[in-house]
PLY file of the C-alpha trace (Angstrom):
ply
format ascii 1.0
element vertex 402
property float x
property float y
property float z
element edge 401
property int vertex1
property int vertex2
end_header
15.84 16.97 -7.11
15.50 13.63 -5.38
17.04 10.87 -7.43
14.30 8.39 -6.55
11.71 10.74 -8.05
12.75 9.50 -11.44
9.41 7.90 -12.14
8.82 9.73 -9.56
10.78 10.83 -12.35
12.28 7.51 -13.46
12.95 5.01 -10.68
9.71 3.09 -10.80
9.96 2.51 -14.54
13.27 0.65 -14.18
13.21 -2.63 -12.23
15.73 -2.82 -9.41
16.24 -6.50 -10.07
17.40 -7.42 -13.56
15.29 -10.59 -13.59
12.03 -8.64 -13.39
11.42 -7.73 -17.02
8.17 -6.54 -18.52
6.40 -8.94 -20.83
3.78 -8.35 -23.48
0.21 -9.38 -22.74
-2.51 -10.35 -25.15
-5.14 -8.67 -22.93
-4.06 -5.29 -21.58
-4.48 -4.65 -17.88
-6.89 -1.97 -16.76
-5.48 1.47 -16.08
-5.07 2.23 -12.39
-4.76 5.09 -9.97
-2.34 4.40 -7.12
-2.58 6.50 -3.95
-0.93 6.36 -0.56
-1.76 8.13 2.68
1.48 9.61 4.00
1.60 9.45 7.78
4.60 11.51 8.81
5.42 8.89 11.45
6.34 6.32 8.78
10.01 5.38 8.76
10.90 5.17 5.03
10.87 8.08 2.56
7.52 8.14 0.78
9.04 8.37 -2.71
11.36 5.38 -2.22
8.44 3.21 -1.11
6.16 4.43 -3.91
8.81 3.70 -6.54
9.19 0.14 -5.22
5.44 -0.38 -5.02
4.79 0.85 -8.55
7.56 -1.39 -9.95
5.94 -4.39 -8.28
2.28 -3.54 -8.91
2.55 -4.07 -12.64
4.84 -5.48 -15.30
4.19 -2.33 -17.32
4.52 1.23 -16.13
1.78 2.17 -18.62
-0.82 0.48 -16.44
-0.36 3.14 -13.74
-2.13 6.21 -15.08
-2.11 8.33 -11.92
-0.19 8.46 -8.63
-1.17 10.54 -5.62
0.20 11.15 -2.14
-2.37 12.27 0.42
-0.31 14.33 2.83
-1.80 13.39 6.22
0.37 15.69 8.30
-1.52 16.22 11.55
-1.89 19.86 12.62
-0.75 20.43 16.18
0.84 16.97 16.42
3.46 16.51 13.70
6.41 18.91 13.98
5.18 22.31 12.71
8.80 23.31 11.97
9.09 20.42 9.51
9.27 16.64 9.42
11.75 14.49 7.52
9.11 13.98 4.80
8.42 17.68 4.20
11.31 18.28 1.72
10.24 15.26 -0.35
6.63 16.44 -0.38
7.85 19.90 -1.38
9.74 18.47 -4.34
6.72 16.47 -5.42
4.55 19.58 -5.28
7.01 21.53 -7.43
7.42 18.78 -10.02
3.73 17.90 -10.43
2.34 19.64 -13.48
5.76 19.94 -15.09
6.52 16.22 -15.08
3.03 14.93 -14.26
4.60 12.39 -11.92
2.95 12.49 -8.49
0.07 14.63 -7.29
0.25 15.81 -3.68
-3.16 16.20 -2.05
-3.21 18.21 1.15
-5.35 17.10 4.07
-8.81 18.65 3.89
-9.42 21.15 6.71
-12.42 23.10 5.41
-15.51 22.24 7.49
-17.96 22.43 4.60
-15.80 20.29 2.33
-15.26 17.70 5.09
-19.02 17.41 5.56
-19.54 17.02 1.81
-16.99 14.22 1.70
-18.65 12.35 4.57
-22.02 12.56 2.84
-20.43 11.27 -0.35
-18.86 8.25 1.38
-21.32 7.40 4.19
-25.05 7.49 4.85
-26.27 7.30 8.45
-29.20 4.87 8.67
-31.12 6.86 11.27
-31.26 10.64 11.19
-29.58 13.21 8.97
-26.11 12.43 7.62
-25.52 16.16 7.09
-26.31 16.95 10.73
-24.15 14.05 11.92
-21.21 15.17 9.73
-21.42 18.74 11.03
-21.21 17.50 14.62
-18.55 14.89 13.82
-16.00 17.38 12.52
-16.57 19.83 15.39
-15.45 17.37 18.04
-13.00 18.80 20.55
-10.01 16.50 20.13
-7.56 16.68 23.01
-5.49 13.50 22.57
-2.80 12.90 19.98
-4.35 9.54 19.06
-7.74 11.09 18.30
-6.16 13.84 16.19
-4.34 11.21 14.16
-7.55 9.20 13.79
-9.33 12.29 12.47
-6.51 13.01 10.00
-6.65 9.43 8.70
-10.45 9.58 8.49
-10.21 12.67 6.31
-7.39 11.21 4.21
-9.31 8.03 3.40
-12.42 9.95 2.41
-10.17 11.98 0.13
-8.81 8.75 -1.38
-12.34 7.70 -2.30
-13.01 11.17 -3.71
-9.80 10.98 -5.78
-10.96 7.62 -7.11
-14.29 9.12 -8.16
-12.49 11.92 -10.02
-9.75 9.82 -11.61
-8.92 10.53 -15.23
-10.74 8.88 -18.12
-9.83 5.24 -18.58
-8.91 4.52 -14.94
-10.86 1.44 -13.83
-8.97 0.37 -10.69
-8.11 2.47 -7.65
-5.32 1.14 -5.44
-4.81 2.24 -1.85
-1.21 1.39 -0.92
-0.14 1.39 2.72
3.04 3.47 3.02
5.26 0.79 4.59
4.10 -2.26 2.61
6.49 -4.27 0.45
5.56 -6.34 -2.61
6.99 -9.13 -4.71
5.83 -10.33 -8.11
6.81 -12.79 -10.78
8.09 -11.50 -14.12
4.86 -11.23 -16.08
2.12 -10.40 -13.60
1.73 -7.86 -10.86
-1.36 -7.25 -8.78
-2.80 -4.79 -11.29
-2.78 -7.44 -14.03
-4.18 -10.05 -11.64
-6.91 -7.79 -10.25
-7.90 -6.79 -13.79
-8.53 -10.40 -14.70
-10.49 -11.10 -11.52
-12.72 -8.05 -11.89
-13.47 -9.16 -15.45
-14.44 -12.62 -14.26
-16.49 -11.62 -11.20
-19.26 -9.06 -11.63
-20.09 -8.85 -7.90
-16.79 -8.12 -6.23
-16.10 -4.46 -5.43
-12.75 -4.75 -3.68
-9.90 -7.26 -3.76
-7.35 -7.88 -1.04
-3.93 -9.03 -2.29
-2.49 -12.42 -1.37
-0.51 -12.86 1.80
2.91 -14.50 1.62
1.30 -17.78 2.73
-1.33 -17.58 -0.03
1.50 -16.99 -2.49
3.68 -19.90 -1.34
0.78 -22.34 -0.97
-0.14 -21.71 -4.61
3.19 -23.22 -5.61
2.61 -26.51 -3.77
1.88 -29.32 -6.19
-1.68 -30.62 -5.66
-2.23 -34.37 -5.45
-3.96 -34.48 -8.83
-1.08 -32.81 -10.71
1.44 -34.99 -12.52
4.81 -34.56 -10.84
6.82 -34.67 -14.08
4.74 -31.83 -15.56
4.49 -29.61 -12.47
6.84 -26.63 -12.23
7.03 -23.53 -10.08
5.26 -21.61 -12.87
2.44 -24.14 -13.32
0.04 -22.08 -11.21
-1.32 -19.59 -13.72
-4.88 -18.92 -12.56
-5.72 -16.34 -9.91
-8.88 -16.91 -7.83
-11.07 -14.44 -5.91
-12.25 -16.14 -2.73
-14.70 -14.54 -0.29
-13.56 -16.84 2.52
-10.00 -15.51 2.14
-11.10 -11.91 2.69
-9.92 -10.16 5.85
-12.16 -7.07 6.15
-10.72 -6.39 9.59
-7.40 -5.61 7.90
-9.03 -2.46 6.52
-8.75 -0.86 3.08
-4.94 -0.68 3.16
-3.42 -2.31 0.06
-6.90 -2.90 -1.35
-7.81 -2.83 -5.06
-11.15 -1.24 -5.92
-13.20 -1.53 -9.08
-13.82 2.16 -9.55
-17.24 1.91 -11.19
-18.59 -0.60 -8.65
-17.26 1.34 -5.66
-18.89 4.54 -6.87
-22.17 2.66 -7.41
-22.02 1.40 -3.79
-21.63 4.91 -2.32
-22.74 6.25 0.04
-22.10 3.28 2.32
-24.98 2.72 4.73
-23.78 2.59 8.36
-25.09 3.12 11.88
-24.09 6.33 13.65
-22.00 4.41 16.18
-20.00 2.83 13.33
-18.63 6.32 12.68
-17.30 6.75 16.22
-13.82 8.23 15.93
-12.35 5.83 18.48
-13.35 2.95 16.18
-11.82 4.72 13.19
-12.39 4.89 9.45
-11.46 1.27 8.75
-14.24 0.00 11.01
-16.84 2.26 9.40
-15.71 1.31 5.91
-15.85 -2.43 6.65
-19.31 -2.02 8.20
-20.59 -0.23 5.11
-18.98 -2.47 2.49
-20.16 -5.70 4.07
-22.47 -7.15 1.42
-21.94 -10.77 0.31
-18.93 -10.99 -1.97
-18.23 -7.24 -1.87
-14.67 -7.88 -0.64
-12.74 -10.97 -1.67
-9.23 -12.20 -1.04
-6.93 -13.02 -3.96
-5.36 -16.48 -4.11
-2.44 -16.14 -6.49
0.97 -17.64 -7.02
2.27 -14.57 -8.84
2.45 -11.76 -6.28
1.92 -10.85 -2.63
2.04 -7.93 -0.18
3.61 -7.99 3.26
3.95 -5.37 5.99
6.53 -4.76 8.74
6.16 -6.43 12.12
3.69 -4.79 14.52
2.53 -5.77 17.97
-0.28 -7.88 16.51
2.26 -10.07 14.69
3.46 -11.51 18.01
6.86 -12.27 16.51
9.42 -14.18 18.55
12.67 -12.24 18.31
16.10 -13.59 19.18
17.11 -12.24 22.56
13.81 -10.30 22.66
15.42 -7.73 20.37
12.47 -6.40 18.40
12.97 -5.31 14.81
10.34 -2.83 13.65
10.83 -1.55 10.11
13.30 1.12 11.22
15.50 -1.48 12.93
15.08 -3.90 10.05
16.21 -1.24 7.58
19.15 -0.15 9.72
20.29 -3.77 9.95
20.06 -4.11 6.15
21.86 -0.78 5.72
24.95 -2.24 7.40
25.38 -4.67 4.54
28.02 -4.18 1.91
27.80 -5.03 -1.75
26.13 -3.82 -4.93
22.51 -4.02 -3.77
20.62 -0.91 -4.85
24.01 0.65 -5.57
22.96 3.18 -8.17
20.14 4.54 -6.09
22.26 4.74 -2.94
24.86 6.82 -4.79
22.21 9.10 -6.24
20.46 9.52 -2.90
23.70 10.71 -1.32
23.58 13.66 -3.73
19.96 14.51 -2.95
19.09 17.17 -0.41
15.56 15.85 0.11
16.89 13.09 2.37
18.94 15.38 4.61
16.68 14.85 7.62
16.67 11.07 7.30
19.16 8.65 8.78
21.19 7.85 5.66
21.71 4.24 6.67
17.94 3.87 7.03
17.37 5.15 3.48
20.06 2.80 2.17
18.55 -0.07 4.16
15.04 0.52 2.81
16.38 0.36 -0.73
18.26 -2.83 0.04
15.08 -4.37 1.51
13.11 -3.31 -1.59
15.78 -4.81 -3.84
15.72 -8.11 -1.95
11.93 -8.24 -2.08
12.01 -7.67 -5.82
14.67 -10.33 -6.36
12.81 -12.87 -4.21
15.33 -13.09 -1.35
12.63 -14.32 1.01
12.70 -16.75 3.97
10.21 -19.60 4.18
6.98 -18.43 5.85
7.03 -20.97 8.68
7.95 -19.09 11.87
8.97 -15.99 9.92
5.59 -14.26 9.54
2.86 -13.13 11.92
-0.65 -11.65 12.15
-2.22 -14.25 9.84
0.81 -14.11 7.55
0.28 -10.39 6.85
3.46 -9.18 8.58
7.17 -9.99 8.55
8.96 -11.40 11.57
12.48 -10.22 10.70
15.73 -11.72 11.91
19.04 -9.84 12.04
20.82 -13.12 11.27
18.76 -13.74 8.13
19.19 -10.15 6.98
22.96 -10.51 7.31
22.70 -13.67 5.19
20.94 -11.77 2.40
17.24 -12.19 3.15
14.71 -9.35 3.10
13.62 -10.12 6.66
0 1
1 2
2 3
3 4
4 5
5 6
6 7
7 8
8 9
9 10
10 11
11 12
12 13
13 14
14 15
15 16
16 17
17 18
18 19
19 20
20 21
21 22
22 23
23 24
24 25
25 26
26 27
27 28
28 29
29 30
30 31
31 32
32 33
33 34
34 35
35 36
36 37
37 38
38 39
39 40
40 41
41 42
42 43
43 44
44 45
45 46
46 47
47 48
48 49
49 50
50 51
51 52
52 53
53 54
54 55
55 56
56 57
57 58
58 59
59 60
60 61
61 62
62 63
63 64
64 65
65 66
66 67
67 68
68 69
69 70
70 71
71 72
72 73
73 74
74 75
75 76
76 77
77 78
78 79
79 80
80 81
81 82
82 83
83 84
84 85
85 86
86 87
87 88
88 89
89 90
90 91
91 92
92 93
93 94
94 95
95 96
96 97
97 98
98 99
99 100
100 101
101 102
102 103
103 104
104 105
105 106
106 107
107 108
108 109
109 110
110 111
111 112
112 113
113 114
114 115
115 116
116 117
117 118
118 119
119 120
120 121
121 122
122 123
123 124
124 125
125 126
126 127
127 128
128 129
129 130
130 131
131 132
132 133
133 134
134 135
135 136
136 137
137 138
138 139
139 140
140 141
141 142
142 143
143 144
144 145
145 146
146 147
147 148
148 149
149 150
150 151
151 152
152 153
153 154
154 155
155 156
156 157
157 158
158 159
159 160
160 161
161 162
162 163
163 164
164 165
165 166
166 167
167 168
168 169
169 170
170 171
171 172
172 173
173 174
174 175
175 176
176 177
177 178
178 179
179 180
180 181
181 182
182 183
183 184
184 185
185 186
186 187
187 188
188 189
189 190
190 191
191 192
192 193
193 194
194 195
195 196
196 197
197 198
198 199
199 200
200 201
201 202
202 203
203 204
204 205
205 206
206 207
207 208
208 209
209 210
210 211
211 212
212 213
213 214
214 215
215 216
216 217
217 218
218 219
219 220
220 221
221 222
222 223
223 224
224 225
225 226
226 227
227 228
228 229
229 230
230 231
231 232
232 233
233 234
234 235
235 236
236 237
237 238
238 239
239 240
240 241
241 242
242 243
243 244
244 245
245 246
246 247
247 248
248 249
249 250
250 251
251 252
252 253
253 254
254 255
255 256
256 257
257 258
258 259
259 260
260 261
261 262
262 263
263 264
264 265
265 266
266 267
267 268
268 269
269 270
270 271
271 272
272 273
273 274
274 275
275 276
276 277
277 278
278 279
279 280
280 281
281 282
282 283
283 284
284 285
285 286
286 287
287 288
288 289
289 290
290 291
291 292
292 293
293 294
294 295
295 296
296 297
297 298
298 299
299 300
300 301
301 302
302 303
303 304
304 305
305 306
306 307
307 308
308 309
309 310
310 311
311 312
312 313
313 314
314 315
315 316
316 317
317 318
318 319
319 320
320 321
321 322
322 323
323 324
324 325
325 326
326 327
327 328
328 329
329 330
330 331
331 332
332 333
333 334
334 335
335 336
336 337
337 338
338 339
339 340
340 341
341 342
342 343
343 344
344 345
345 346
346 347
347 348
348 349
349 350
350 351
351 352
352 353
353 354
354 355
355 356
356 357
357 358
358 359
359 360
360 361
361 362
362 363
363 364
364 365
365 366
366 367
367 368
368 369
369 370
370 371
371 372
372 373
373 374
374 375
375 376
376 377
377 378
378 379
379 380
380 381
381 382
382 383
383 384
384 385
385 386
386 387
387 388
388 389
389 390
390 391
391 392
392 393
393 394
394 395
395 396
396 397
397 398
398 399
399 400
400 401
């Protein structure tokens, strides 16, 4: 059994960094369902990332009522003989129901069910949604890119369906992108923060988490604040700001008020919004476009950041790019006690046999550094509107996360 399935049988319940301790709250956070769409092209093991994300999403494990992995393995594209993620998914399947840890949801392939899901999520403004859905899922897809787009389209509709069927008491549905890292202060994660904002704003349906720049700017002392009384923890209020929203970023890492999202369905869109080459994210943003439906969170307590992509336009030393795989391999070269227990346990686990072991070790080191706040200043070290890391091998060797 994979060691990192310990909340995922245990790992997510125990902070990697000793400084991140749970604290009691006078007002309990809302219960949440956390789901991730597993693209088999992602570099890190899905369970390692989920454990890190759950630790950082809330100061209390009790606030996460359900966890699901939507297995978006693409038929005819991803290796039919098995990908590196398949053994981990297999272990999750076997343990669910006996431990109740993580539910694995297979990609929907039944034509009738796919059409039902589309009608649940979208409504075509002109013509019959049922007729459109029937035609949509019978497209002859010849390119790898289009097959992956279709798999993601199905997976995201299944996420919304999972949200609608979440267990009693779940009020927030969280869609975590599989390669996103988080950091939080001791007492508040994004689940606590989103709970407070949903309580204070009756219009907002979805909240986007703060970027690293939003997080750091919240710690700057405003002109009106008395210098002698201002500390790094002075910023205690979290604000939902419609002007901070980035709908173009899509529903990845988004927090949904379950009741309000269900009330907004089906989302009204034009037929051309559902074009597969535009993708699910475009259609979703087009449908959930009412005033104040999506707002950005301005908080000094927590943030989410993703690995460097082409859109980040990072300037790398010697033009040596560092995507997440390279970033993790660089971190995996480091010596020391970082993530030591988990590295030793992972070495005993057969589920990681198809992964580069240094990559697994490096991902855990990166997660540990994120959790402990080993972060460079944002200036020059982030890209794509501060949503992505611009990693440096030199900084990683010095102990930074990127």
